[in-house]
N, C-alpha and C positions, 0 to 999 in steps of 0.2 A: 839082217840079224833074224828076222822072222821067218825067212826062207829057210835057214840054217836049223833052225829050232824045229822040234816035232813034240807031239803029244801034248800034254797038259802044259808044259812050259810054253808052247807056242800058242796056246789059248790064253795063258795068263798075260804073255808079253802082247798079244793082240788087243787084250782087253786095257792093258796099262799104257799101250803105245798106239791107240785108236787114231788119235788125229793125223798119224803119217799116212792113212789110207786117204784123205781127201785135202789136206791142207795144201799141197801143191797145186791141186786142180782149182781150189777156191782162190788161190791168191794169183794163178794164171787168167782165170775168168774175170778176177776184180781188176787186174792190171790192164787187160785187154789190148795187148800189144798189136795182135793182127786185126783189129776192128778199125772201123773209119774212124777219123778224127773226133767227130761229135760224140759217138758211142763211146770210144776210149776216154774222152774227157768225162763224159757222164759217169761211166763205173768208177773212175778214180776218185771222183767226187762223192759220188753217193755209196760206193761199195768197198772201196779199198781199206779204209780205216775201221768200218764195223766187221769186215772178214778178219783183219789181223787181231781185232779185240777179242772176236768168237775164238779164234784158234788159241790165243792167249788164255782166254778163259778154260778152255779145255784142258790144257796142259796143268794149269793151276788146280782145276778141279780134280785132276788126277792125283796131284799131290795131296790136296786136302782130303781125297778119299783114303789115301794111304795113312794120313795122319789121324784119322778117325780111331785107328787101333790104339793110339797112345792119349787121347782126349778123354776127359772126365765126363763133362757135359755133352755127350754125343749127339743127343736128340735136339738141342738148341743148336749146335754146330750145322747140323744136317739142315735144320730148317733155315738158317743163316745162308746156307750154300744155296739152296733154292730161291730164296729172296734176292740173292746177288745175281743169279742169272735172270729173275724177273726184272730186277733194275737194270740189267745190261739191255733186255729187251725194250724197256720203256725208254732207255737212252738213246738207242738206236733209232727209234720211231721218233723221239723228239729230235735227233739230230738230221734227220730227212725232213721233217717239219719245219726245224729252225733254217734249213737251208732256203726251202720255198718261202719261210715269213721274210728271211733277209733279202732275198731278191724283189720280194714285193715292197718292203719298206725302202729299199734301195731305189727302184723304179719311181715310187710315189715322191720320195725325196728329191731325187733328180729332177721330175718334172715341176715340183714346188721351187727348186732353186732356179730353173729356167724361168718360171714365171716371174720369181722375185727379181732376176736380172732384168727381165724386159720391163716389169713394173718399174723397177728402179731407174732404169734409163729414161723411161717415159717422165717419171717424178722430177729426174735431173734436167731434162729439157723443158719441162714445166717451170721447174725454178730457175732456169736461165731466161726463159722468155718473160716471166713475171718480175724478174729481178729490178728492171727498171722501174716498173709500177711500186714495187715495194720500198724502192729507193726514194721515189717521190712523195709516197706515203710518209715514211719515216722523216723525211725533209720537211714535208709539211707540218707533222706534228711537232718536230722541234722548233721550226719557225714559229708556230702558234703559241707553244708553251714557253718560248723563251722571252726573256725581258729585253733582249735586244731587238730593236726594230729593224730586223733584216729585210721585210718588204720596202720599208722606206728607204733603206740605204741602197739596195739593189735599183728600186725606181730613180733614186736621185741620181746615181752614176749612170743609168741607162739615159736618162733624160739628158745628162751633160754631155754624153756621147752623141745624142741626136742633135742638140744644139750645135755642138762643135763639128760634126758633119754638114749641117746646113750651111754654118758660116763660113765653114772650109770652101764648099761648092761656090757660094756667093762672092766671097772675097779674093778668091783664087786670080781672076783676071787683073784686079786691082793690084794686087802683091806683085804678079809678073811683071805688068807694066812700071811699077815702081823700081823693082830690082833691074828691069832692063835699062831704064833711064839711069840709073847709077852705075851698073858695070857696063853698060852698052853691049850686053849680050843677051840673046833671047833663050831664056829658061825654059825647060820643058814642064807641064804641069805636074807630072808624077814626082818629079824632085822637089817641087814647092808644096804639094798638097800634104805629104807625110809630116814634115816639120810644122808646118802650118796647122794641120789638124792638133798636133801635141800642144802647141802653143795656145791655141784656141780651147782646148781642153781645160788647161790649167785657168785660162781667164774665167771661164764658166764657172768652175769649181770654186775660183777664188771670190766670184760675185755672190755665191750662195753662202761663203764663209763671212763675207763682210755682213751680209744680210743677217746672218745668224748671231753674230757679234753686236750687231745693232739693235736686236730683240732681247738679248741678255742684258745688254746696258741699260734698256728701257725699264725692264723687270727689276733691275737693281737699283734704279733711281739715282744712278751717279750722272750729275749734270755735266761734269767735265769731259767724262769719258764717252758721254752720250754726244756732246757737241762734237767731239773729234770723230766719232764714228760717223755721225751724218755728214760732215764734210768729206770723208773717205767715200761714202756711199754716193755722195753728189758727183765726185770725180768719176767714180765706177759708172755712175749712170751716164756721164758725158761720153766717156771713152767707149762705152758698149753703144751706145746710141749713134755716136758719130762714124765709127769705124765698123760696126756690125750691123745694127738694126737699120741704119740710114742705107746700107748698101741692098738689105732685103727688102725696104720699101722701093727703092730704085728698080730693083728687079721685077717688083710688080707694077710698075709705072706704065709700061706698054699694055698690060691687061685693062688698066683704069683708063687708058686714052682711047682704047677701043670702046669704050662705053658711052663716051660723049664727044662731041666735036669741040675743036679748039681747047683741048684740056691742056692746062699747065699746073703742075702741082706746086712748084716753087719751094725754096729751100726752108721757108717758115714751117709751111703745113708738112713738108717732108720730115722735118725734126719732131713736129708734134705728133705725128703718126707714128714715128719710131719710138718716142717717149712713151706714148699709150701701149704700144706693143710690148715694149720692154716691161712697162707696169704690169700689163694683163698677165703676159706669161710669168713674170716672177711671182705675182700674186696668186693665180691658180696652181703652179707648181708648188709654190712655199707651203700653203694651207693644205695641199693634198698629201703631200709626202716629204718635201725637203725640211719642214720644220723639225722632223722626228730623224731624219736620216743624215743631215749636214752635222749636227752635233756629233754623231757616233763617228763619222769620217774624220771630222777634226780632231777627236779624241785618239784615233788610230794614228794620224798624221803626226800629231803633237807627242806621240809617245806616252800619253797619259793613262792609256788602257781603258777599257770599257767597265765601268762600275755598275755591278749588277745589285739591284736592289729586289728583295723578294716581297710580293705583295703580301701584307698581313702577317709577315715572318713567317710564311710558309715555304716549305722546300719545294724547288721548282721540280716539275714532272720531269722525270729523266727518262728518256728514250734508249731502248737498247740500240747498240751498233746495228749496221745491215748484216742480217743473217738469213739463214733458210727459215722457211715458215715452220711453225710448230707441227702442222701435220705431217711435213715431210720428216723431221726429227722423230716423230713419235713411230712413224711407220719404219724408219730405219731401225729404233731401238727394238720395235716387236719383231722385226725380220731377224736381227742379230740374236735375240733371245730364243727365236724359233730354230735358228741354225744350230745354236750350241746344245739345247735339247734334242734335236733330232740328230745331231752328231754323236750324241752319247747313245740314244737309242740304236742307231746304225752299227756302234762300235759294241754293243751288247748283243745285238742280232748276229754280229759276225762271229764272235768269240764263244759265244754260248754252244751252239750246235757241236763243234768239235770236241769241247771240253766236256760235254755230257759223255761221250764214249770214253775219252780217257779217264774221267773221274770213276766210270764203272770198272775200267782195267784196274785202277788203283785200288778199288773195293777188293777186288779179287786177291791182290797181294796182302791188304791188310787182314783180309778174313784168314789167309793161311798163316800169317805171322801171329796175329792176336784175337782172331775169331770174332772180330767185330768189324763194322764198316766205317770208314772215315767220312765219306760223304752221304748226304740225302739226296737222293735222285728222285726225278729228275731236276735240274736247275731250272727255275723260272724266270730269274733276274739276275743281274751281274752281282748284286749285293749278296747272292746265296753262295758265291764263290768266296770262301772266307780267306783271311790273311794268314801267311805261312806260319807267323807265331800262334795265331789262334789253332790253326790244324796241330801244331807241336804239342800246345797244351792240351788238345783234345785227345791226342793219340793215347790209348791206355799204356801206362808205365809198366815196366817189366817187375814181375814179382820180386821181391826180396827173398833170398834164401836165408834161413836161420839154421844155427848149428844146434843140435840136441845136445842139451847138457850131460855130460857124463855123470853117472851115477857114483 
């Protein structure tokens, strides 16, 4: 159309349609189709959007220049038009700087995330390695603060296992010979030792149970009950000395015989030493731990439950269950808060640069329509981007037309 016109009309059209002279070249340069991949990508990221908005601003400026002929406050409108171009320039610079800022923030955040992942993995490894020690610590705290004599209970059971194991080893030959004489078959030690161990374990536990009942009867001063328990305890003493401790002393006889010539222990001294061994072992174990552990074991076996009494009516110390260390949980919470905060910062740095230029383009349209700007540029943070309802309320309302009264 410009080539077909001539004279003054061609000059006017050249002025009004001046973007036609360069917009194709600008767009082709910003698109960079014939360039290398990295150059093409850089042009499309940094130049394409600003070039399109500049061309759009040129066309809207032409429309605004034509509308000056019909506007009342022409000088203010012309000033607003120049300010709009100034805002577009600031928006383009902010767009370029925002891209660089986004890349910088993203790289820093990525490095910090890698650091958090590595440190988190190291903390998890530490938590796994130190978990058994924390378990022992919590268990120790519970045992110390609990009113149940857990140490005495464990030691009592452990000592019963030791006695049952020793007497199983000592009495196995005697039991094998006895059963072989009865059945006429030679039984293996493996078949005998397991049931023998269980039987002897109950015998040893029963021995401590009788001793505990004897002590309780003595404390309550019930003569009839005390006499019956004493008889039972004598029977228990006889059984254990005859069948367990006697065999234990007989196993030591070869060693005693090596210490002197013509050594003969005899049945009397064998039973006396066995009785002293029973009394010594029962006394030491009873006063050390069995006096407190046996009543608790009997309460569980009898189904009475453990009666907990708080000392001085104070609440027992409550130890939390096994958990991660407080430093680990604080580190996790701090890293989570940092990731949330940094995510919002990265999102703002990503969306602000293109919105700067788009807001400048919208300001050209609002300048043409209402003579005012809708956005204050450049944006510095995401909060500067107002909600749509706020923008609609901020947009200037259309003036209402009034009808002249007829005279």
